[in-house]
FIZA-563211 format. One record per atom (N, C-alpha, C): atom name; residue in three letters; y, z, x; residue number from 1. Coordinates in steps of 0.001 Angstrom, whole numbers, plus 524288, in hexadecimal, padded with zeros to 5 digits. Last residue first. Example, Ala and Ser with C-alpha at 12.3 -4.5 7.8 and 13.67 -1.06 7.14 Angstrom:
! residues 2
<atom N | type SER | Y 7F736 | Z 81BA8 | X 83232 | seq 2> $
<atom CA | type SER | Y 7FBDC | Z 81BE4 | X 83566 | seq 2> $
<atom C | type SER | Y 8001E | Z 81EBE | X 83264 | seq 2> $
<atom N | type ALA | Y 7E9C6 | Z 81E78 | X 83386 | seq 1> $
<atom CA | type ALA | Y 7EE6C | Z 81E78 | X 8300C | seq 1> $
<atom C | type ALA | Y 7F31C | Z 81E78 | X 83390 | seq 1> $
END
This chain:
! residues 111
<atom N | type SER | Y 74B91 | Z 83161 | X F01A2 | seq 111> $
<atom CA | type SER | Y 74D93 | Z 82E0A | X F05DB | seq 111> $
<atom C | type SER | Y 74ABE | Z 828D8 | X F05F1 | seq 111> $
<atom N | type SER | Y 74F5C | Z 83654 | X EF51D | seq 110> $
<atom CA | type SER | Y 74B57 | Z 834D4 | X EF8E0 | seq 110> $
<atom C | type SER | Y 74DA6 | Z 8310C | X EFCE5 | seq 110> $
<atom N | type VAL | Y 754DB | Z 840DA | X EEF54 | seq 109> $
<atom CA | type VAL | Y 7561F | Z 83BC9 | X EF197 | seq 109> $
<atom C | type VAL | Y 75227 | Z 83A95 | X EF5D1 | seq 109> $
<atom N | type THR | Y 75545 | Z 847E6 | X EE3F3 | seq 108> $
<atom CA | type THR | Y 7522B | Z 846D7 | X EE897 | seq 108> $
<atom C | type THR | Y 75346 | Z 84150 | X EEA6C | seq 108> $
<atom N | type VAL | Y 75A71 | Z 851C3 | X EDC93 | seq 107> $
<atom CA | type VAL | Y 75B88 | Z 84C95 | X EDEB5 | seq 107> $
<atom C | type VAL | Y 75866 | Z 84C00 | X EE3B4 | seq 107> $
<atom N | type GLN | Y 758A6 | Z 85979 | X ED177 | seq 106> $
<atom CA | type GLN | Y 756C5 | Z 85811 | X ED6AF | seq 106> $
<atom C | type GLN | Y 75839 | Z 85270 | X ED7FA | seq 106> $
<atom N | type THR | Y 761EA | Z 861A0 | X ECB90 | seq 105> $
<atom CA | type THR | Y 75ED4 | Z 85CCF | X ECB2E | seq 105> $
<atom C | type THR | Y 75D88 | Z 85B06 | X ED0B5 | seq 105> $
<atom N | type GLY | Y 7649C | Z 86E1A | X EC54C | seq 104> $
<atom CA | type GLY | Y 7644C | Z 86A75 | X EC9A9 | seq 104> $
<atom C | type GLY | Y 76102 | Z 865AE | X EC873 | seq 104> $
<atom N | type PRO | Y 76709 | Z 87535 | X EBDB0 | seq 103> $
<atom CA | type PRO | Y 7621B | Z 875ED | X EC082 | seq 103> $
<atom C | type PRO | Y 7616C | Z 87234 | X EC517 | seq 103> $
<atom N | type GLY | Y 774E8 | Z 87889 | X EBECD | seq 102> $
<atom CA | type GLY | Y 7706E | Z 8760A | X EBC67 | seq 102> $
<atom C | type GLY | Y 76B8A | Z 876EF | X EBF9F | seq 102> $
<atom N | type TRP | Y 77CCB | Z 8840A | X EBE56 | seq 101> $
<atom CA | type TRP | Y 77A05 | Z 87FFE | X EC13E | seq 101> $
<atom C | type TRP | Y 775CB | Z 87D8F | X EBDD0 | seq 101> $
<atom N | type SER | Y 788EA | Z 88A11 | X EBD89 | seq 100> $
<atom CA | type SER | Y 78447 | Z 88870 | X EBAAD | seq 100> $
<atom C | type SER | Y 781DC | Z 883C3 | X EBD74 | seq 100> $
<atom N | type GLY | Y 791E4 | Z 88B4E | X EC333 | seq 99> $
<atom CA | type GLY | Y 78D8C | Z 88ECE | X EC44E | seq 99> $
<atom C | type GLY | Y 788A4 | Z 88DB4 | X EC12F | seq 99> $
<atom N | type GLY | Y 7985E | Z 8833A | X EBFF8 | seq 98> $
<atom CA | type GLY | Y 799BC | Z 8889E | X EBEC9 | seq 98> $
<atom C | type GLY | Y 7955C | Z 88C72 | X EBF9B | seq 98> $
<atom N | type SER | Y 78E8F | Z 87AB0 | X EC13F | seq 97> $
<atom CA | type SER | Y 793BA | Z 87B36 | X EBEF5 | seq 97> $
<atom C | type SER | Y 7949A | Z 880E3 | X EBD83 | seq 97> $
<atom N | type ASP | Y 78682 | Z 8725B | X EC827 | seq 96> $
<atom CA | type ASP | Y 78860 | Z 877BA | X EC79A | seq 96> $
<atom C | type ASP | Y 78DC4 | Z 87787 | X EC51E | seq 96> $
<atom N | type CYS | Y 77AD5 | Z 86B39 | X ECA7F | seq 95> $
<atom CA | type CYS | Y 78051 | Z 86B7F | X EC90E | seq 95> $
<atom C | type CYS | Y 78198 | Z 87119 | X EC77C | seq 95> $
<atom N | type PHE | Y 77251 | Z 867AC | X ED4FE | seq 94> $
<atom CA | type PHE | Y 773CB | Z 86B3D | X ED0D5 | seq 94> $
<atom C | type PHE | Y 7798C | Z 86A68 | X ECF6D | seq 94> $
<atom N | type TYR | Y 767C1 | Z 8611D | X EDA75 | seq 93> $
<atom CA | type TYR | Y 76D58 | Z 860FB | X ED955 | seq 93> $
<atom C | type TYR | Y 76E6E | Z 86448 | X ED47D | seq 93> $
<atom N | type ILE | Y 75F28 | Z 8625D | X EE4B6 | seq 92> $
<atom CA | type ILE | Y 75FFB | Z 86388 | X EDF30 | seq 92> $
<atom C | type ILE | Y 765E3 | Z 863E0 | X EDE64 | seq 92> $
<atom N | type ALA | Y 75E31 | Z 8575D | X EED81 | seq 91> $
<atom CA | type ALA | Y 75F61 | Z 85CCC | X EEC2E | seq 91> $
<atom C | type ALA | Y 75EE6 | Z 85D7C | X EE64C | seq 91> $
<atom N | type THR | Y 7617E | Z 84D97 | X EF63D | seq 90> $
<atom CA | type THR | Y 75D3B | Z 84FE9 | X EF33B | seq 90> $
<atom C | type THR | Y 75E33 | Z 855B8 | X EF269 | seq 90> $
<atom N | type ASP | Y 7687E | Z 849B3 | X EFCFE | seq 89> $
<atom CA | type ASP | Y 76A84 | Z 84B30 | X EF7DA | seq 89> $
<atom C | type ASP | Y 7664A | Z 84D92 | X EF464 | seq 89> $
<atom N | type GLU | Y 76328 | Z 84641 | X F0575 | seq 88> $
<atom CA | type GLU | Y 765C6 | Z 84B54 | X F05F7 | seq 88> $
<atom C | type GLU | Y 7683D | Z 84D21 | X F00D2 | seq 88> $
<atom N | type PRO | Y 76006 | Z 83C24 | X F02D3 | seq 87> $
<atom CA | type PRO | Y 75C4A | Z 84076 | X F0245 | seq 87> $
<atom C | type PRO | Y 75ECB | Z 845E6 | X F02B8 | seq 87> $
<atom N | type ASN | Y 76AEE | Z 836D5 | X EFB7A | seq 86> $
<atom CA | type ASN | Y 76792 | Z 83713 | X F000F | seq 86> $
<atom C | type ASN | Y 76412 | Z 83BE6 | X EFF9A | seq 86> $
<atom N | type LEU | Y 771D4 | Z 82E1D | X EF300 | seq 85> $
<atom CA | type LEU | Y 76EDF | Z 832E9 | X EF3E4 | seq 85> $
<atom C | type LEU | Y 76B94 | Z 83277 | X EF8D3 | seq 85> $
<atom N | type SER | Y 77A12 | Z 827EA | X EEF2E | seq 84> $
<atom CA | type SER | Y 77883 | Z 827CA | X EF4B6 | seq 84> $
<atom C | type SER | Y 77588 | Z 82CBF | X EF630 | seq 84> $
<atom N | type ASN | Y 77F3E | Z 83089 | X EE532 | seq 83> $
<atom CA | type ASN | Y 77DF6 | Z 82B6B | X EE769 | seq 83> $
<atom C | type ASN | Y 77C73 | Z 82BF2 | X EED23 | seq 83> $
<atom N | type MET | Y 77FEB | Z 837B0 | X EDA28 | seq 82> $
<atom CA | type MET | Y 77E4A | Z 83812 | X EDF9C | seq 82> $
<atom C | type MET | Y 77C83 | Z 832B5 | X EE176 | seq 82> $
<atom N | type GLN | Y 787DA | Z 83DBD | X ED142 | seq 81> $
<atom CA | type GLN | Y 785D5 | Z 838A6 | X ED2E0 | seq 81> $
<atom C | type GLN | Y 784BA | Z 838DA | X ED8AF | seq 81> $
<atom N | type LEU | Y 78719 | Z 84779 | X EC929 | seq 80> $
<atom CA | type LEU | Y 7875B | Z 846C5 | X ECECA | seq 80> $
<atom C | type LEU | Y 784B3 | Z 8419D | X ED011 | seq 80> $
<atom N | type TYR | Y 78E4D | Z 84C1F | X EBDEB | seq 79> $
<atom CA | type TYR | Y 78AA1 | Z 8489F | X EC08C | seq 79> $
<atom C | type TYR | Y 78B4A | Z 848E0 | X EC675 | seq 79> $
<atom N | type VAL | Y 78EFD | Z 854B1 | X EB32B | seq 78> $
<atom CA | type VAL | Y 790F7 | Z 85336 | X EB851 | seq 78> $
<atom C | type VAL | Y 78CB5 | Z 8500D | X EBB0F | seq 78> $
<atom N | type THR | Y 791DF | Z 855AD | X EA5A1 | seq 77> $
<atom CA | type THR | Y 78E3B | Z 85467 | X EA9DB | seq 77> $
<atom C | type THR | Y 7913D | Z 85309 | X EAED9 | seq 77> $
<atom N | type ASN | Y 795BC | Z 854C1 | X E9B87 | seq 76> $
<atom CA | type ASN | Y 794CB | Z 859F0 | X E9DC6 | seq 76> $
<atom C | type ASN | Y 79110 | Z 8599E | X EA269 | seq 76> $
<atom N | type ARG | Y 798CC | Z 84B78 | X E97D1 | seq 75> $
<atom CA | type ARG | Y 79323 | Z 84C4C | X E97F6 | seq 75> $
<atom C | type ARG | Y 791B8 | Z 851B4 | X E99FE | seq 75> $
<atom N | type ALA | Y 7A34F | Z 84C7F | X E991E | seq 74> $
<atom CA | type ALA | Y 7A167 | Z 84B66 | X E93D8 | seq 74> $
<atom C | type ALA | Y 79B80 | Z 84C23 | X E9373 | seq 74> $
<atom N | type ASN | Y 7A442 | Z 84D6C | X EA3D1 | seq 73> $
<atom CA | type ASN | Y 7A4CE | Z 8521C | X EA088 | seq 73> $
<atom C | type ASN | Y 7A2C8 | Z 8513E | X E9B05 | seq 73> $
<atom N | type VAL | Y 79E23 | Z 84964 | X EADB2 | seq 72> $
<atom CA | type VAL | Y 79F6F | Z 84713 | X EA8A6 | seq 72> $
<atom C | type VAL | Y 79F9D | Z 84B90 | X EA4CC | seq 72> $
<atom N | type ARG | Y 7A08E | Z 848DC | X EBB56 | seq 71> $
<atom CA | type ARG | Y 79F88 | Z 84BD9 | X EB69C | seq 71> $
<atom C | type ARG | Y 7A113 | Z 848B3 | X EB1D7 | seq 71> $
<atom N | type SER | Y 79B1B | Z 84736 | X EC83B | seq 70> $
<atom CA | type SER | Y 79E84 | Z 845BA | X EC3EC | seq 70> $
<atom C | type SER | Y 79D23 | Z 84913 | X EBF37 | seq 70> $
<atom N | type ILE | Y 79956 | Z 844D7 | X ED5AF | seq 69> $
<atom CA | type ILE | Y 798E1 | Z 84875 | X ED14D | seq 69> $
<atom C | type ILE | Y 79CC6 | Z 846D2 | X ECD1F | seq 69> $
<atom N | type THR | Y 7928E | Z 83CD4 | X EDE16 | seq 68> $
<atom CA | type THR | Y 7972C | Z 83D3B | X EDACB | seq 68> $
<atom C | type THR | Y 7960B | Z 840E7 | X ED63E | seq 68> $
<atom N | type PHE | Y 78E64 | Z 83A4A | X EEB2E | seq 67> $
<atom CA | type PHE | Y 78DB1 | Z 83CF6 | X EE62A | seq 67> $
<atom C | type PHE | Y 792ED | Z 83D15 | X EE340 | seq 67> $
<atom N | type ARG | Y 7923B | Z 834F8 | X EF3DE | seq 66> $
<atom CA | type ARG | Y 78D3C | Z 83361 | X EF18E | seq 66> $
<atom C | type ARG | Y 78C76 | Z 83597 | X EEC16 | seq 66> $
<atom N | type GLY | Y 79B71 | Z 8391C | X EF73B | seq 65> $
<atom CA | type GLY | Y 79AEA | Z 83375 | X EF761 | seq 65> $
<atom C | type GLY | Y 795E0 | Z 83176 | X EF4FD | seq 65> $
<atom N | type LYS | Y 7956B | Z 844C6 | X EFB41 | seq 64> $
<atom CA | type LYS | Y 79A45 | Z 841DF | X EFA4C | seq 64> $
<atom C | type LYS | Y 79968 | Z 83C0B | X EFAEA | seq 64> $
<atom N | type VAL | Y 78CF8 | Z 84A93 | X EFDFC | seq 63> $
<atom CA | type VAL | Y 78C46 | Z 846F2 | X EF99C | seq 63> $
<atom C | type VAL | Y 79129 | Z 843BB | X EF87D | seq 63> $
<atom N | type SER | Y 78F8C | Z 85118 | X F0626 | seq 62> $
<atom CA | type SER | Y 78A9A | Z 84E47 | X F067C | seq 62> $
<atom C | type SER | Y 789DE | Z 84A37 | X F0225 | seq 62> $
<atom N | type ASP | Y 79864 | Z 85664 | X F0341 | seq 61> $
<atom CA | type ASP | Y 798E5 | Z 85216 | X F06F4 | seq 61> $
<atom C | type ASP | Y 793FB | Z 84EA8 | X F0702 | seq 61> $
<atom N | type ALA | Y 798C7 | Z 858BA | X EF58D | seq 60> $
<atom CA | type ALA | Y 796E9 | Z 85A2A | X EFABA | seq 60> $
<atom C | type ALA | Y 79762 | Z 85569 | X EFE49 | seq 60> $
<atom N | type TYR | Y 7A467 | Z 85665 | X EEE0C | seq 59> $
<atom CA | type TYR | Y 79F13 | Z 8551E | X EEF9A | seq 59> $
<atom C | type TYR | Y 79DC6 | Z 8578F | X EF4DD | seq 59> $
<atom N | type ASN | Y 7AC06 | Z 857B2 | X EE278 | seq 58> $
<atom CA | type ASN | Y 7AB25 | Z 858CB | X EE7F8 | seq 58> $
<atom C | type ASN | Y 7A56A | Z 857F2 | X EE92A | seq 58> $
<atom N | type THR | Y 7B585 | Z 85403 | X ED8B4 | seq 57> $
<atom CA | type THR | Y 7B040 | Z 85415 | X EDAE3 | seq 57> $
<atom C | type THR | Y 7B051 | Z 8556F | X EE0AC | seq 57> $
<atom N | type ASN | Y 7BBF6 | Z 85652 | X ECCAE | seq 56> $
<atom CA | type ASN | Y 7BC2F | Z 85628 | X ED25D | seq 56> $
<atom C | type ASN | Y 7B6B1 | Z 856CA | X ED488 | seq 56> $
<atom N | type TYR | Y 7BBDC | Z 8574F | X EC1EC | seq 55> $
<atom CA | type TYR | Y 7B942 | Z 852BD | X EC435 | seq 55> $
<atom C | type TYR | Y 7BA1C | Z 8522D | X ECA12 | seq 55> $
<atom N | type GLU | Y 7BF05 | Z 86098 | X EBE42 | seq 54> $
<atom CA | type GLU | Y 7C30D | Z 85C8D | X EBEB6 | seq 54> $
<atom C | type GLU | Y 7C100 | Z 857A1 | X EC157 | seq 54> $
<atom N | type SER | Y 7B687 | Z 8669F | X EBF4D | seq 53> $
<atom CA | type SER | Y 7B7E2 | Z 8652B | X EB9EF | seq 53> $
<atom C | type SER | Y 7BC1F | Z 860FE | X EB9E1 | seq 53> $
<atom N | type THR | Y 7B04C | Z 86131 | X ECADE | seq 52> $
<atom CA | type THR | Y 7B340 | Z 8650F | X EC7F1 | seq 52> $
<atom C | type THR | Y 7B443 | Z 86326 | X EC260 | seq 52> $
<atom N | type ILE | Y 7A473 | Z 85F9B | X ED13F | seq 51> $
<atom CA | type ILE | Y 7A869 | Z 85D15 | X ECE0C | seq 51> $
<atom C | type ILE | Y 7AB22 | Z 86149 | X ECAD2 | seq 51> $
<atom N | type THR | Y 79DC3 | Z 85ED7 | X EDD56 | seq 50> $
<atom CA | type THR | Y 7A065 | Z 861FB | X ED96A | seq 50> $
<atom C | type THR | Y 7A41D | Z 85E91 | X ED651 | seq 50> $
<atom N | type ALA | Y 791CC | Z 85DC5 | X EE489 | seq 49> $
<atom CA | type ALA | Y 79686 | Z 85B7A | X EE244 | seq 49> $
<atom C | type ALA | Y 798A3 | Z 85F13 | X EDE0C | seq 49> $
<atom N | type VAL | Y 78AEE | Z 86438 | X EEA92 | seq 48> $
<atom CA | type VAL | Y 78B0E | Z 85E8B | X EEB23 | seq 48> $
<atom C | type VAL | Y 7903A | Z 85C4C | X EE93E | seq 48> $
<atom N | type LEU | Y 787C5 | Z 86EFC | X EF1CA | seq 47> $
<atom CA | type LEU | Y 78B3D | Z 86D29 | X EEDB0 | seq 47> $
<atom C | type LEU | Y 78C16 | Z 86757 | X EEE83 | seq 47> $
<atom N | type GLU | Y 77AD0 | Z 87258 | X EF4CD | seq 46> $
<atom CA | type GLU | Y 77F86 | Z 86F75 | X EF656 | seq 46> $
<atom C | type GLU | Y 782A8 | Z 86E08 | X EF17E | seq 46> $
<atom N | type ARG | Y 77264 | Z 87C0C | X EF988 | seq 45> $
<atom CA | type ARG | Y 774A0 | Z 8795B | X EF50D | seq 45> $
<atom C | type ARG | Y 779D8 | Z 87706 | X EF6A0 | seq 45> $
<atom N | type GLN | Y 76BE2 | Z 879B2 | X F05AE | seq 44> $
<atom CA | type GLN | Y 76F71 | Z 87CB4 | X F0261 | seq 44> $
<atom C | type GLN | Y 77147 | Z 87968 | X EFDD1 | seq 44> $
<atom N | type ARG | Y 75E4C | Z 875D7 | X F0655 | seq 43> $
<atom CA | type ARG | Y 763D4 | Z 87528 | X F0794 | seq 43> $
<atom C | type ARG | Y 76723 | Z 87881 | X F03EF | seq 43> $
<atom N | type GLY | Y 75419 | Z 8763A | X F0347 | seq 42> $
<atom CA | type GLY | Y 75555 | Z 877D8 | X F088F | seq 42> $
<atom C | type GLY | Y 75B09 | Z 87748 | X F0A16 | seq 42> $
<atom N | type PRO | Y 755C4 | Z 86C26 | X EFA17 | seq 41> $
<atom CA | type PRO | Y 75236 | Z 86FF4 | X EFC7E | seq 41> $
<atom C | type PRO | Y 753D1 | Z 8712D | X F020F | seq 41> $
<atom N | type ALA | Y 762DA | Z 86B90 | X EF4FC | seq 40> $
<atom CA | type ALA | Y 75E58 | Z 868FF | X EF753 | seq 40> $
<atom C | type ALA | Y 75AE1 | Z 86D1A | X EF9D4 | seq 40> $
<atom N | type GLN | Y 76B24 | Z 86BAB | X EEAD7 | seq 39> $
<atom CA | type GLN | Y 767F6 | Z 86F35 | X EEE00 | seq 39> $
<atom C | type GLN | Y 76340 | Z 86C30 | X EEFE4 | seq 39> $
<atom N | type ARG | Y 77840 | Z 86926 | X EE6CE | seq 38> $
<atom CA | type ARG | Y 772E0 | Z 86784 | X EE7CF | seq 38> $
<atom C | type ARG | Y 77039 | Z 86B58 | X EEB77 | seq 38> $
<atom N | type HIS | Y 781C5 | Z 868F9 | X EDC63 | seq 37> $
<atom CA | type HIS | Y 77F8F | Z 86B28 | X EE127 | seq 37> $
<atom C | type HIS | Y 77A45 | Z 86881 | X EE21A | seq 37> $
<atom N | type TRP | Y 78D1E | Z 865A8 | X ED5C2 | seq 36> $
<atom CA | type TRP | Y 787C2 | Z 8641F | X ED6FB | seq 36> $
<atom C | type TRP | Y 78658 | Z 86689 | X EDC42 | seq 36> $
<atom N | type ILE | Y 79573 | Z 86C39 | X ECD0F | seq 35> $
<atom CA | type ILE | Y 793D7 | Z 86B64 | X ED279 | seq 35> $
<atom C | type ILE | Y 78E33 | Z 86979 | X ED28E | seq 35> $
<atom N | type VAL | Y 7A092 | Z 86C0E | X EC52E | seq 34> $
<atom CA | type VAL | Y 79AE4 | Z 86B67 | X EC588 | seq 34> $
<atom C | type VAL | Y 79991 | Z 869E1 | X ECB1C | seq 34> $
<atom N | type ASN | Y 7AA31 | Z 8732D | X EBE43 | seq 33> $
<atom CA | type ASN | Y 7A89B | Z 87073 | X EC2FC | seq 33> $
<atom C | type ASN | Y 7A2A4 | Z 8703A | X EC316 | seq 33> $
<atom N | type ALA | Y 7ADAC | Z 871AB | X EB0C0 | seq 32> $
<atom CA | type ALA | Y 7AAF5 | Z 8744D | X EB500 | seq 32> $
<atom C | type ALA | Y 7AA4C | Z 870C4 | X EB9B7 | seq 32> $
<atom N | type ASN | Y 7B0B4 | Z 86D87 | X EA790 | seq 31> $
<atom CA | type ASN | Y 7B473 | Z 870D3 | X EAA44 | seq 31> $
<atom C | type ASN | Y 7B233 | Z 8736F | X EAF1B | seq 31> $
<atom N | type SER | Y 7A801 | Z 867E5 | X EA41E | seq 30> $
<atom CA | type SER | Y 7ACE3 | Z 8651F | X EA517 | seq 30> $
<atom C | type SER | Y 7B0EA | Z 8685D | X EA80F | seq 30> $
<atom N | type LEU | Y 79EAD | Z 86BC5 | X EA13E | seq 29> $
<atom CA | type LEU | Y 79FAD | Z 86B76 | X EA6DA | seq 29> $
<atom C | type LEU | Y 7A531 | Z 8699E | X EA814 | seq 29> $
<atom N | type ARG | Y 79C9D | Z 874AB | X E96E1 | seq 28> $
<atom CA | type ARG | Y 79EE8 | Z 86FC8 | X E98BE | seq 28> $
<atom C | type ARG | Y 79FD1 | Z 87017 | X E9E98 | seq 28> $
<atom N | type ALA | Y 79015 | Z 87A3E | X E93F9 | seq 27> $
<atom CA | type ALA | Y 795A5 | Z 87AAD | X E9535 | seq 27> $
<atom C | type ALA | Y 79792 | Z 87567 | X E971B | seq 27> $
<atom N | type GLY | Y 78637 | Z 8779D | X E90F1 | seq 26> $
<atom CA | type GLY | Y 787ED | Z 87CFB | X E901F | seq 26> $
<atom C | type GLY | Y 78DA4 | Z 87DDD | X E913F | seq 26> $
<atom N | type SER | Y 782EC | Z 86ED7 | X E9B50 | seq 25> $
<atom CA | type SER | Y 782A5 | Z 8707D | X E95D8 | seq 25> $
<atom C | type SER | Y 7847F | Z 8761E | X E957F | seq 25> $
<atom N | type ALA | Y 78423 | Z 863F1 | X EA3F8 | seq 24> $
<atom CA | type ALA | Y 7854A | Z 8694D | X EA27B | seq 24> $
<atom C | type ALA | Y 78487 | Z 86A1D | X E9CA1 | seq 24> $
<atom N | type ALA | Y 77DB4 | Z 85CA8 | X EAD91 | seq 23> $
<atom CA | type ALA | Y 77F58 | Z 85D14 | X EA81F | seq 23> $
<atom C | type ALA | Y 77FEF | Z 862CF | X EA69F | seq 23> $
<atom N | type CYS | Y 77EBB | Z 8556F | X EB7BC | seq 22> $
<atom CA | type CYS | Y 77ED4 | Z 85B16 | X EB6C7 | seq 22> $
<atom C | type CYS | Y 7811C | Z 85BBF | X EB14F | seq 22> $
<atom N | type SER | Y 777C9 | Z 84B25 | X EBE14 | seq 21> $
<atom CA | type SER | Y 77B32 | Z 84D13 | X EB9F5 | seq 21> $
<atom C | type SER | Y 77A8F | Z 852F9 | X EB970 | seq 21> $
<atom N | type LEU | Y 77748 | Z 8420E | X EC89D | seq 20> $
<atom CA | type LEU | Y 775D9 | Z 8470A | X EC64B | seq 20> $
<atom C | type LEU | Y 779BA | Z 8486E | X EC1F3 | seq 20> $
<atom N | type ARG | Y 77313 | Z 83625 | X ECC26 | seq 19> $
<atom CA | type ARG | Y 77766 | Z 838C7 | X EC98C | seq 19> $
<atom C | type ARG | Y 7754C | Z 83DA9 | X EC6E5 | seq 19> $
<atom N | type LEU | Y 76FB4 | Z 83020 | X ED84C | seq 18> $
<atom CA | type LEU | Y 76E4B | Z 8332C | X ED3AE | seq 18> $
<atom C | type LEU | Y 7734E | Z 8353B | X ED140 | seq 18> $
<atom N | type SER | Y 76BF2 | Z 825CC | X EE0F5 | seq 17> $
<atom CA | type SER | Y 76FD1 | Z 828D7 | X EDE0F | seq 17> $
<atom C | type SER | Y 76D3E | Z 82BE1 | X ED9A5 | seq 17> $
<atom N | type GLY | Y 76766 | Z 82297 | X EEE24 | seq 16> $
<atom CA | type GLY | Y 767BA | Z 82230 | X EE882 | seq 16> $
<atom C | type GLY | Y 76BCB | Z 825CB | X EE62C | seq 16> $
<atom N | type GLY | Y 7662E | Z 824B4 | X EF868 | seq 15> $
<atom CA | type GLY | Y 769CF | Z 82095 | X EF705 | seq 15> $
<atom C | type GLY | Y 76A9E | Z 81FFC | X EF137 | seq 15> $
<atom N | type ALA | Y 758E7 | Z 82838 | X EF73A | seq 14> $
<atom CA | type ALA | Y 75DCB | Z 82886 | X EFA33 | seq 14> $
<atom C | type ALA | Y 76129 | Z 823C0 | X EF917 | seq 14> $
<atom N | type GLN | Y 753FB | Z 8288E | X EEA12 | seq 13> $
<atom CA | type GLN | Y 753B8 | Z 826F5 | X EEF8D | seq 13> $
<atom C | type GLN | Y 75908 | Z 82791 | X EF22E | seq 13> $
<atom N | type VAL | Y 751D0 | Z 833AC | X EE1F0 | seq 12> $
<atom CA | type VAL | Y 75486 | Z 82EC9 | X EE308 | seq 12> $
<atom C | type VAL | Y 753F9 | Z 82D82 | X EE8D3 | seq 12> $
<atom N | type LEU | Y 74E01 | Z 83BA0 | X ED7BA | seq 11> $
<atom CA | type LEU | Y 74C91 | Z 8399D | X EDCD8 | seq 11> $
<atom C | type LEU | Y 74F27 | Z 83450 | X EDD98 | seq 11> $
<atom N | type GLY | Y 75745 | Z 8440D | X ED119 | seq 10> $
<atom CA | type GLY | Y 75290 | Z 840E6 | X ED192 | seq 10> $
<atom C | type GLY | Y 7518A | Z 83F5F | X ED720 | seq 10> $
<atom N | type GLY | Y 760C4 | Z 84847 | X EC764 | seq 9> $
<atom CA | type GLY | Y 75E43 | Z 84837 | X ECC7E | seq 9> $
<atom C | type GLY | Y 7596B | Z 844CB | X ECC74 | seq 9> $
<atom N | type GLY | Y 764A7 | Z 848F8 | X EBD6F | seq 8> $
<atom CA | type GLY | Y 765A3 | Z 84435 | X EC062 | seq 8> $
<atom C | type GLY | Y 7633B | Z 84403 | X EC5C2 | seq 8> $
<atom N | type ALA | Y 76AEA | Z 8552F | X EB9FF | seq 7> $
<atom CA | type ALA | Y 76714 | Z 85105 | X EB933 | seq 7> $
<atom C | type ALA | Y 7686C | Z 84C77 | X EBCC1 | seq 7> $
<atom N | type GLU | Y 76DC5 | Z 86299 | X EB718 | seq 6> $
<atom CA | type GLU | Y 76E1D | Z 85E02 | X EBA66 | seq 6> $
<atom C | type GLU | Y 769D2 | Z 85A1A | X EB904 | seq 6> $
<atom N | type LEU | Y 77450 | Z 86A48 | X EAE90 | seq 5> $
<atom CA | type LEU | Y 76F4B | Z 867BF | X EAF64 | seq 5> $
<atom C | type LEU | Y 77027 | Z 862C0 | X EB279 | seq 5> $
<atom N | type LEU | Y 779FE | Z 87691 | X EAB74 | seq 4> $
<atom CA | type LEU | Y 77A40 | Z 87197 | X EAE20 | seq 4> $
<atom C | type LEU | Y 774C9 | Z 86F6A | X EAEEF | seq 4> $
<atom N | type GLN | Y 780FE | Z 87E0B | X EA24E | seq 3> $
<atom CA | type GLN | Y 77BE3 | Z 87CD0 | X EA496 | seq 3> $
<atom C | type GLN | Y 77C2E | Z 87745 | X EA6C9 | seq 3> $
<atom N | type VAL | Y 78B6C | Z 8872E | X EA1C1 | seq 2> $
<atom CA | type VAL | Y 7899C | Z 881CC | X EA21E | seq 2> $
<atom C | type VAL | Y 78421 | Z 88195 | X EA464 | seq 2> $
<atom N | type GLN | Y 78C52 | Z 8915E | X E988E | seq 1> $
<atom CA | type GLN | Y 78BD3 | Z 88FB3 | X E9DFE | seq 1> $
<atom C | type GLN | Y 7897D | Z 88A3F | X E9E2E | seq 1> $
END
């Protein structure tokens, strides 16, 4: 079973950027769809972005045009490039593949 580990979170000012990574071990991600989710305090978990094994992507309306999901199969890693961040993007970000989840990485955007 694949194990996932997110990294790249941190504190950033509004308007800034971060790049999150989701590194897999124990199995190859190349044939799997990968999803980024986020969970903010007091809010429902939100599906942020999806990338399929064929590199098709989908985004939540709230992040379209600002976030980009990508994958580098040679690194067994999926990325989430986040630009023009605003305080509403503050959350714990998780990656998910086939029901396996990472522990998450905290993103905090200050105003």
